[in-house]
Every structure is written in C-alpha cells, then in structure tokens.
C-alpha positions in Angstrom: -59.7 49.2 17.4 -56.3 47.6 17.1 -56.7 43.9 15.7 -55.7 41.4 18.4 -53.0 39.0 17.3 -54.1 35.5 16.7 -52.5 33.2 19.6 -51.1 29.9 18.2 -50.5 26.8 20.1 -52.3 24.9 23.0 -50.8 26.1 26.3 -51.1 22.8 27.6 -48.6 21.6 25.0 -46.0 23.6 26.5 -45.8 21.3 29.6 -44.6 18.6 27.2 -42.3 21.0 25.2 -40.7 22.0 28.6 -40.3 18.4 29.7 -38.4 17.3 26.5 -36.3 20.5 26.7 -35.3 19.6 30.0 -34.8 15.8 29.9 -33.7 15.6 26.1 -35.3 12.4 25.6 -39.0 11.5 25.2 -38.9 8.4 27.3 -37.5 10.7 30.2 -40.1 13.3 29.8 -42.9 10.7 29.7 -41.7 9.2 32.9 -41.8 12.7 34.6 -45.2 13.5 33.1 -46.8 10.2 34.0 -47.8 9.3 30.4 -46.5 7.2 27.6 -43.8 8.3 25.2 -46.1 8.5 22.2 -48.4 11.1 23.9 -45.3 13.3 24.4 -44.2 12.8 20.8 -47.9 13.6 19.6 -48.2 16.9 21.8 -44.7 18.2 20.9 -45.5 17.6 17.2 -48.9 19.4 17.7 -47.1 22.3 19.1 -44.7 22.5 16.2 -47.5 22.2 13.7 -49.6 25.0 15.5 -46.8 27.3 15.8 -45.6 26.5 12.1 -42.0 25.9 13.3 -39.6 23.2 14.3 -38.7 23.2 18.0 -36.4 20.1 18.3 -33.9 18.4 16.1 -34.5 14.7 16.6 -31.0 13.2 16.9 -29.9 9.5 17.9 -28.6 11.1 21.1 -31.8 12.7 22.0 -34.1 15.8 21.2 -31.9 19.2 20.8 -33.7 22.5 20.8 -33.6 24.3 17.5 -32.8 28.0 17.5 -36.8 28.7 17.6 -37.0 26.1 20.4 -34.5 28.0 22.3 -36.2 31.1 21.7 -39.5 29.7 23.0 -38.0 28.0 26.1 -37.7 31.2 28.5 -41.3 32.2 27.7 -42.4 28.7 28.4 -40.6 28.8 31.6 -42.1 32.1 32.6 -45.7 30.8 31.8 -45.0 27.7 33.8 -43.8 29.9 36.8 -46.7 32.2 36.8 -49.1 29.2 36.6 -47.5 27.5 39.6 -47.9 31.1 41.5 -51.5 31.2 40.4 -52.4 27.8 41.3 -50.5 28.2 44.7 -52.4 31.7 45.4 -55.9 30.2 44.6 -55.4 27.1 46.8 -53.8 29.0 49.4 -50.6 26.9 49.6 -48.4 29.9 48.8 -49.2 30.9 52.4 -48.6 27.3 53.8 -45.5 25.5 54.5 -46.5 22.4 52.2 -45.2 21.1 49.1 -41.8 20.5 47.6 -38.6 22.4 47.9 -35.7 21.1 46.0 -32.2 22.4 47.1 -29.2 21.8 44.7 -25.7 22.2 46.3 -22.0 21.3 45.6 -21.5 17.6 47.0 -19.3 18.4 50.0 -21.6 21.4 51.2 -24.7 19.2 50.8 -23.4 16.1 52.5 -21.4 17.5 55.4 -23.3 20.8 56.1 -26.8 21.0 54.9 -27.8 17.3 55.2 -28.0 17.2 59.1 -29.4 20.7 59.2 -32.2 19.9 56.8 -33.3 17.0 59.0 -34.4 19.7 61.6 -36.2 21.9 59.1 -38.1 18.8 58.1 -38.9 17.9 61.6 -40.1 21.6 62.2 -42.4 21.6 59.1 -43.7 17.9 58.7 -45.9 18.8 55.6 -42.9 20.1 53.9 -41.3 17.8 51.2 -37.6 18.7 51.1 -35.2 17.2 48.3 -31.4 17.8 48.7 -29.6 17.2 45.5 -25.7 17.3 46.1 -24.2 17.5 42.6 -20.9 18.5 41.1 -23.0 21.0 38.7 -25.3 23.3 40.0 -29.0 22.8 38.9 -30.5 25.6 37.2 -33.6 27.3 39.0 -34.6 29.2 35.8 -35.2 25.7 34.2 -37.0 24.3 37.2 -34.2 21.9 37.8 -34.4 22.9 41.4 -36.2 25.6 43.6 -33.1 26.9 45.2 -29.5 26.3 44.2 -26.2 26.8 46.0 -23.2 27.5 43.7 -19.8 28.9 43.6 -20.7 30.8 40.4 -23.2 33.7 40.6 -25.4 34.2 37.6 -25.0 37.1 35.7 -28.5 37.4 34.1 -31.9 35.8 33.9 -35.0 35.9 36.2 -33.0 34.8 39.3 -32.3 36.3 42.6 -28.9 35.7 44.0 -27.0 36.7 46.9 -23.7 35.7 48.9 -24.5 32.9 51.2 -21.2 32.6 52.8 -17.4 32.7 52.4 -15.8 29.3 53.6 -12.1 28.5 54.1 -9.8 25.7 53.1 -7.1 24.2 55.1 -4.5 21.4 54.9 -5.5 18.4 56.9 -3.8 15.0 57.8 -5.2 12.1 60.0 -4.0 11.2 63.4 -2.7 8.0 62.0 -0.6 10.0 59.5 1.0 11.7 62.2 1.6 8.6 64.1 3.2 7.2 60.9 5.3 10.2 59.6 5.2 13.1 62.2 3.6 16.4 61.5 5.0 18.4 58.4 5.9 21.8 59.7 6.6 23.5 56.3 5.6 23.3 52.9 8.9 21.5 51.9 8.2 19.0 54.3 4.6 18.6 52.9 5.9 18.0 49.5 7.4 14.6 50.5 4.0 13.2 51.0 1.0 12.5 48.6 -1.4 15.2 48.5 -5.1 14.7 47.2 -7.2 16.9 45.0 -9.4 17.4 42.0 -8.5 15.9 38.5 -7.3 19.1 36.7 -9.0 18.0 33.3 -12.3 17.2 34.9 -12.9 20.4 36.8 -16.4 21.9 36.7 -14.8 25.4 37.5 -11.6 26.9 37.8 -12.1 27.8 41.3 -11.8 24.0 42.3 -8.2 23.7 41.3 -6.9 25.1 44.6 -3.5 23.2 45.5 -1.6 26.3 44.0 -3.4 28.5 46.6 -1.6 26.5 49.1 1.9 26.0 47.3 2.4 26.4 43.5 4.5 23.2 43.7 2.0 20.9 45.0 0.3 18.4 42.6 -2.2 15.8 43.4 -0.7 12.2 43.7 -4.1 10.7 43.9 -7.0 12.7 42.6 -10.8 12.6 42.4 -13.6 14.7 40.7 -15.5 14.4 44.3 -14.5 16.3 47.4 -16.1 13.4 49.6 -13.8 11.0 47.9 -10.7 13.3 48.6 -11.8 13.3 52.2 -12.0 9.6 52.5 -8.6 9.3 51.0 -7.2 11.8 53.6 -8.6 9.8 56.6 -6.6 6.7 55.4 -3.4 8.2 56.9 -0.9 8.4 54.0 -1.3 11.8 52.6 -2.7 15.2 53.0 -5.9 16.8 51.8 -6.8 20.3 51.0 -10.4 20.4 52.5 -13.0 22.9 53.3 -13.1 23.6 57.1 -16.6 22.6 57.2 -15.5 19.1 56.2 -12.0 18.9 57.9 -13.3 20.2 61.3 -16.3 17.7 61.3 -13.9 14.7 61.7 -12.1 14.5 65.1 -9.5 12.0 63.5 -8.2 14.9 61.3 -5.8 17.3 62.3 -5.3 20.7 60.7 -1.5 21.5 59.7 0.3 24.6 58.3 -2.5 27.0 59.7 -0.8 30.1 58.1 -1.6 28.5 54.7 -5.2 29.0 54.0 -7.4 30.5 51.5 -11.3 31.0 50.9 -13.9 30.6 48.3 -17.6 31.9 48.2 -21.1 30.3 47.9 -23.9 32.1 46.4 -27.8 31.3 46.9 -29.9 31.5 43.8 -33.6 31.0 43.2 -36.1 32.1 40.8 -37.6 35.6 41.4 -41.1 34.6 40.6 -41.2 31.8 43.2 -39.7 34.0 46.1 -43.3 34.6 47.1 -44.1 31.1 48.0 -43.8 30.5 51.8 -42.1 27.2 51.5 -39.4 28.7 49.3 -39.0 31.8 51.2 -38.8 29.8 54.6 -36.0 27.5 53.2 -34.1 30.5 51.7 -34.3 32.2 55.2 -33.1 29.0 56.9 -30.3 28.4 54.8 -29.2 32.1 55.3 -29.4 31.6 59.1 -27.4 28.5 59.1 -24.7 30.1 57.3 -24.6 33.0 59.5 -24.5 30.9 62.8 -21.9 28.7 61.4 -19.3 31.3 60.5 -16.7 29.7 62.9 -17.1 26.4 61.2 -17.2 27.7 57.7 -14.6 30.4 57.8 -12.2 29.3 60.6 -8.6 30.7 60.0 -7.3 29.9 63.5 
C-alpha cells in the first residue's frame, strides 16, 4: 500500500493567508475577517511554521508574497472556491437567488449603462445583494475581488470563463451650448480649432484608452482626465469636444454627435470564475448582463 503524504497546515489558516494576500495589510485583512490584527498575524505565522516556509515578506509598505506564497495562492483560491460551492450546495443556496454578487466594470459603463439596469434586477430579486464596482482597473474574479468582471482585456489563462459581452462605438460630441457659441465643426480641420477632452496619456490603464488618434492623429487633449465621467462633464460645459462612448453621449439630450463618419469601436468582455458558474445568483446575473447588452445594441454600437 502506498504511503499517504502527510498534510501540513491548518486549512482554516488559509482564510487568513488569502485575506492578507489580497489586502497586503494585516489591519485591512483583520477588518475583512472581523477579527483583530494580532489574530491574523498569529494565524499566518502558524501557517508558515506548519508549512516550514516563509509566505510573506513583511515590508514597511505591507505584506508581499514570497515566491512560495505566490505558489500557494492559486491552490488556496481553489480550495476557497470549492468550499463556497460545497456550502452553497448543502444549504441549498446554490439553487436560490440569495447572497451577494459583486460586479466590477469600467467606470463609464458602470455608471451610465449598468447602474440603472441593476436597479431593475435588484427589484426582481429582492433577496439578491448586488454590488456594482465601477473602477478604472478590472477586479480579478480568480482572486475573489469580484464575482463577475467586465473588462476591455480578455484573460489569456486561469480558472476563468470569458466571452465577448459587446462591441461599443465612440463618436465626437459637443454640447448644444458649444454649437450656440461657436457653430458646428463640419470637418476635422475645424474641430482642431477647439479644445478636445481625453485621457492623460501617461496615466492610461490600457493602450485601448488612448483613442483620440482613432478620430484624427493630429488631435491632442487640451484638458484631460483619468476618468471618462469627468471627460463627459467637461464636454457638457460647452467649450470643447469629447470623444465619448455612444452609451454616454447619447444618454444626454444636451449633447450632439458631430462628424458622424469619424467613429471607431472597442469591445467589452464578461469574465467570471468557472467554479462559481453553477451558483444560481452568478448564472442569473451573467444572463442578465448578456441580455442587456444584446437588447441595447443600438445604444452601444450606433454608427448612424
């Protein structure tokens, strides 16, 4: 008979390991777990002793995973995911519309497109706790930062399911007060006379965000921001033009689309952990997101 390998470490200590790995600070991990920081430090140290390896470098800026800690992380996440599934299956919540679903999305898409639609989903399923996190950086479902993420970047590997959610188009917009003040630019040459708002180039989170050159390679942002909602607000003031997603620009009756022939598109992807896809609350939310994008093609991808 083959000798069974001895398992080292307390499985419960992995919760503390995961919390510190994600928060990088003991105090933040302690708040997440609802314990004091000394308990977190003690449990992490106990795990390191039992596994006979150092999992974190304790730095002034926080706890940083060592090479061994980074190796342990995906296994700990897998155990956590299976435990969640097992618990949900036993208590029946995997077949009920109860519990928390956290959705991460780009800021503009979350604010202008998802927020009003998630209100309806919340009304339809009052026992469901929905959390919407509009963020410039996509949260990682494999790290349990979110249950579902919407991102312009499709993951290449990992225990994640991903599919294209939708394409969406960009257009040049100005406000009605801009037209009253300056008239309507009819050519790119005329547009170059006025301020154009866009992203700060050296603060981009992805190359797909620097898109002024998709309209005109001579356009540069005269006033810029890391936030598309801020760029929208700049455009509404009536002194310049904004290159905005159609789901933002078309939502405001005081904005006017100009130079309609100058347009381009980008894509959003829907990402979620494969081992959570069986949960009814996750599956239902994914289905709702997919349906909303399908039904809003005219809003998302209008090229008229």
